[in-house]
C-alpha positions in Angstrom: -6.1 8.7 -16.2 -8.7 6.0 -15.3 -9.3 4.1 -18.5 -12.2 1.6 -18.8 -11.1 -2.0 -19.2 -11.9 -2.3 -22.9 -10.4 1.0 -23.8 -7.3 0.3 -21.7 -6.7 -3.0 -23.5 -7.1 -1.3 -26.8 -4.5 1.4 -25.9 -2.1 -1.3 -24.6 -2.4 -3.2 -27.9 -2.0 0.0 -29.9 1.1 0.9 -28.0 2.6 -2.5 -28.6 1.8 -2.2 -32.3 3.4 1.2 -32.6 6.4 0.0 -30.7 6.9 -2.8 -33.2 6.3 -0.4 -36.1 9.0 2.0 -34.8 11.5 -0.9 -34.5 10.6 -2.1 -38.0 10.9 1.4 -39.6 14.2 1.9 -37.8 15.6 -1.2 -39.4 14.3 0.0 -42.8 15.5 3.6 -42.4 18.1 3.2 -45.1 15.7 1.5 -47.5 15.2 3.2 -50.9 11.4 2.4 -51.0 8.6 4.1 -49.2 9.6 2.4 -45.9 12.8 4.4 -45.9 11.0 7.8 -46.1 12.7 10.0 -43.5 9.4 11.3 -42.2 7.8 7.9 -41.4 10.1 7.0 -38.4 9.7 10.4 -36.6 5.9 10.3 -37.2 5.6 6.7 -35.8 7.8 7.6 -32.9 5.7 10.6 -32.1 2.6 8.5 -32.2 4.3 6.0 -29.9 4.9 8.8 -27.3 1.4 10.2 -27.6 -0.3 6.7 -27.1 2.1 5.9 -24.2 0.9 9.1 -22.5 -2.7 8.0 -22.7 -2.0 4.3 -22.0 0.3 4.6 -19.0 -2.6 4.6 -16.5 -4.0 1.4 -18.1 -0.6 -0.2 -18.1 0.0 0.5 -14.4 -3.5 -0.7 -13.4 -3.0 -3.9 -15.5 0.3 -4.8 -14.0 -0.9 -3.9 -10.5 -3.8 -6.3 -10.9 -1.4 -9.1 -12.0 1.2 -8.7 -9.2 -1.2 -7.7 -6.4 -1.3 -10.4 -3.7 -3.2 -11.1 -0.6 -1.7 -10.0 2.7 -1.1 -13.6 3.6 0.8 -16.3 1.7 -1.1 -18.9 -0.2 0.6 -21.6 1.9 -1.2 -20.2 5.0 -4.6 -20.5 3.4 -6.6 -23.0 5.4 -10.1 -22.9 3.9 -12.6 -21.0 1.8 -16.2 -20.8 3.1 -19.0 -19.8 0.8 -22.6 -19.4 1.7 -25.6 -17.9 -0.2 -29.3 -17.8 -0.2 -32.2 -15.4 0.8 -31.0 -12.9 3.4 -32.5 -14.8 6.3 -31.4 -18.3 5.2 -28.0 -19.0 3.7 -29.0 -22.6 3.0 -26.4 -23.1 0.2 -23.1 -23.7 1.8 -19.6 -24.9 1.0 -16.5 -25.4 3.1 -13.2 -26.3 1.2 -11.6 -27.7 4.4 -14.2 -30.5 4.6 -15.5 -30.5 1.0 -19.0 -30.4 2.4 -21.4 -28.8 -0.1 -25.1 -28.4 0.1 -27.3 -26.5 -2.2 -30.9 -26.2 -3.5 -31.0 -27.9 -6.9 -33.2 -27.1 -9.8 -36.0 -29.2 -8.3 -36.0 -27.2 -5.1 -34.6 -30.1 -3.2 -31.6 -29.9 -0.8 -28.6 -31.7 -2.3 -25.8 -32.7 0.0 -22.5 -33.8 -1.5 -18.7 -33.5 -1.2 -16.7 -31.4 -3.6 -12.9 -31.1 -3.2 -11.0 -28.2 -4.7 -7.6 -28.9 -6.1 -4.5 -26.8 -5.2 -4.9 -25.1 -8.6 -8.6 -24.2 -7.8 -7.6 -22.7 -4.4 -4.7 -20.8 -5.9 -6.9 -19.4 -8.6 -9.5 -18.1 -6.1 -6.7 -16.8 -3.8 -5.4 -14.6 -6.7 -8.9 -13.6 -7.8 -9.7 -12.4 -4.3 -6.6 -10.3 -4.2 -7.2 -9.0 -7.8 -10.7 -7.7 -7.0 -9.5 -6.2 -3.6 -11.4 -8.7 -1.3 -9.2 -7.7 1.7 -10.4 -4.1 1.4 -14.1 -5.0 1.1 -16.2 -3.8 4.1 -17.2 -6.7 6.3 -20.9 -5.8 6.1 -22.3 -5.1 2.6 -25.9 -6.1 3.4 -27.7 -2.7 3.4 -30.0 -2.3 0.5 -33.0 -0.3 -0.7 -36.2 -2.3 0.0 -38.5 0.0 -2.1 -38.2 -2.0 -5.3 -37.9 -5.5 -4.1 -41.7 -6.3 -4.2 -41.4 -8.3 -1.0 -38.8 -10.6 -2.5 -35.6 -11.0 -0.5 -32.5 -10.6 -2.6 -29.7 -13.1 -2.5 -27.1 -12.7 0.2 -23.6 -14.1 0.1 -21.0 -14.9 2.8 -17.4 -15.2 1.6 -14.7 -16.2 4.0 -11.0 -16.8 3.5 -9.4 -18.5 6.5 -5.6 -18.3 7.0 -3.4 -19.5 9.8 -3.3 -16.2 11.6 -6.3 -14.3 10.2 -9.7 -14.6 8.6 -11.6 -12.3 6.4 -15.4 -12.5 6.2 -17.6 -10.4 3.9 -21.4 -10.5 3.8 -22.6 -9.1 0.5 -26.2 -8.6 -0.5 -26.9 -8.8 -4.2 -28.9 -5.5 -4.0 -26.3 -3.7 -1.9 -26.5 0.0 -2.6 -22.8 0.7 -2.1 -20.4 2.1 -4.8 -20.9 0.5 -8.2 -17.2 -0.4 -8.4 -17.4 -2.3 -5.1 -20.6 -4.0 -6.0 -19.2 -5.2 -9.3 -16.0 -6.5 -7.6 -18.2 -8.5 -5.2 -20.3 -10.0 -7.9 -17.2 -10.9 -9.9 -15.7 -12.8 -6.9 -19.0 -14.5 -6.3 -19.2 -15.6 -9.9 -15.6 -16.9 -9.9 -16.3 -19.0 -6.7 -19.5 -20.4 -8.2 -17.8 -21.3 -11.5 -14.9 -23.0 -9.7 -17.3 -25.0 -7.5 -19.4 -26.0 -10.5 -16.4 -27.1 -12.5 -15.0 -29.1 -9.6 -18.3 -30.8 -9.1 -18.5 -31.7 -12.8 -15.0 -33.2 -12.7 -15.9 -35.4 -9.7 -19.2 -36.8 -11.1 
């Protein structure tokens, strides 16, 4: 059962609540008040079984996302390269190996600076890439429908993870007409990289 994220979280929390309720009622089964009612424990246990049946898919997906890792060890990660801009000009560029970062600021001027990611920053992005399935992304996600762009070129992103033995490069167009789940995964990873870069730059100012 493929449960949406919000519903999946609700089912997991409900399952946990019912589990605690069953334990509580089991401890109170000899009580003389209403909590000792012989029907309450079986009903709560039955509810626990039913919710577990519906929640098991969400639980599996949740823990798979936690423990899923990249095909290469974090210690082998050499650099993260991130570029973006109009499809014909990825003028905004960052390389974690050198810290070189250039981007068009709010005044439409090219800013050149150095931003260094901490080990924690790189580890976070390493896990995020694995979580969204970056290693399974197609290398070329640049095809898009031009009929509704009004002559404006959509943003394009280049994401590259370089390891000792292997590199993975993905070119993603913001108007890519691929599967919605894949598009959302790409956008999430782009957002995470941009957030980490912005936070790192703010720390170093």
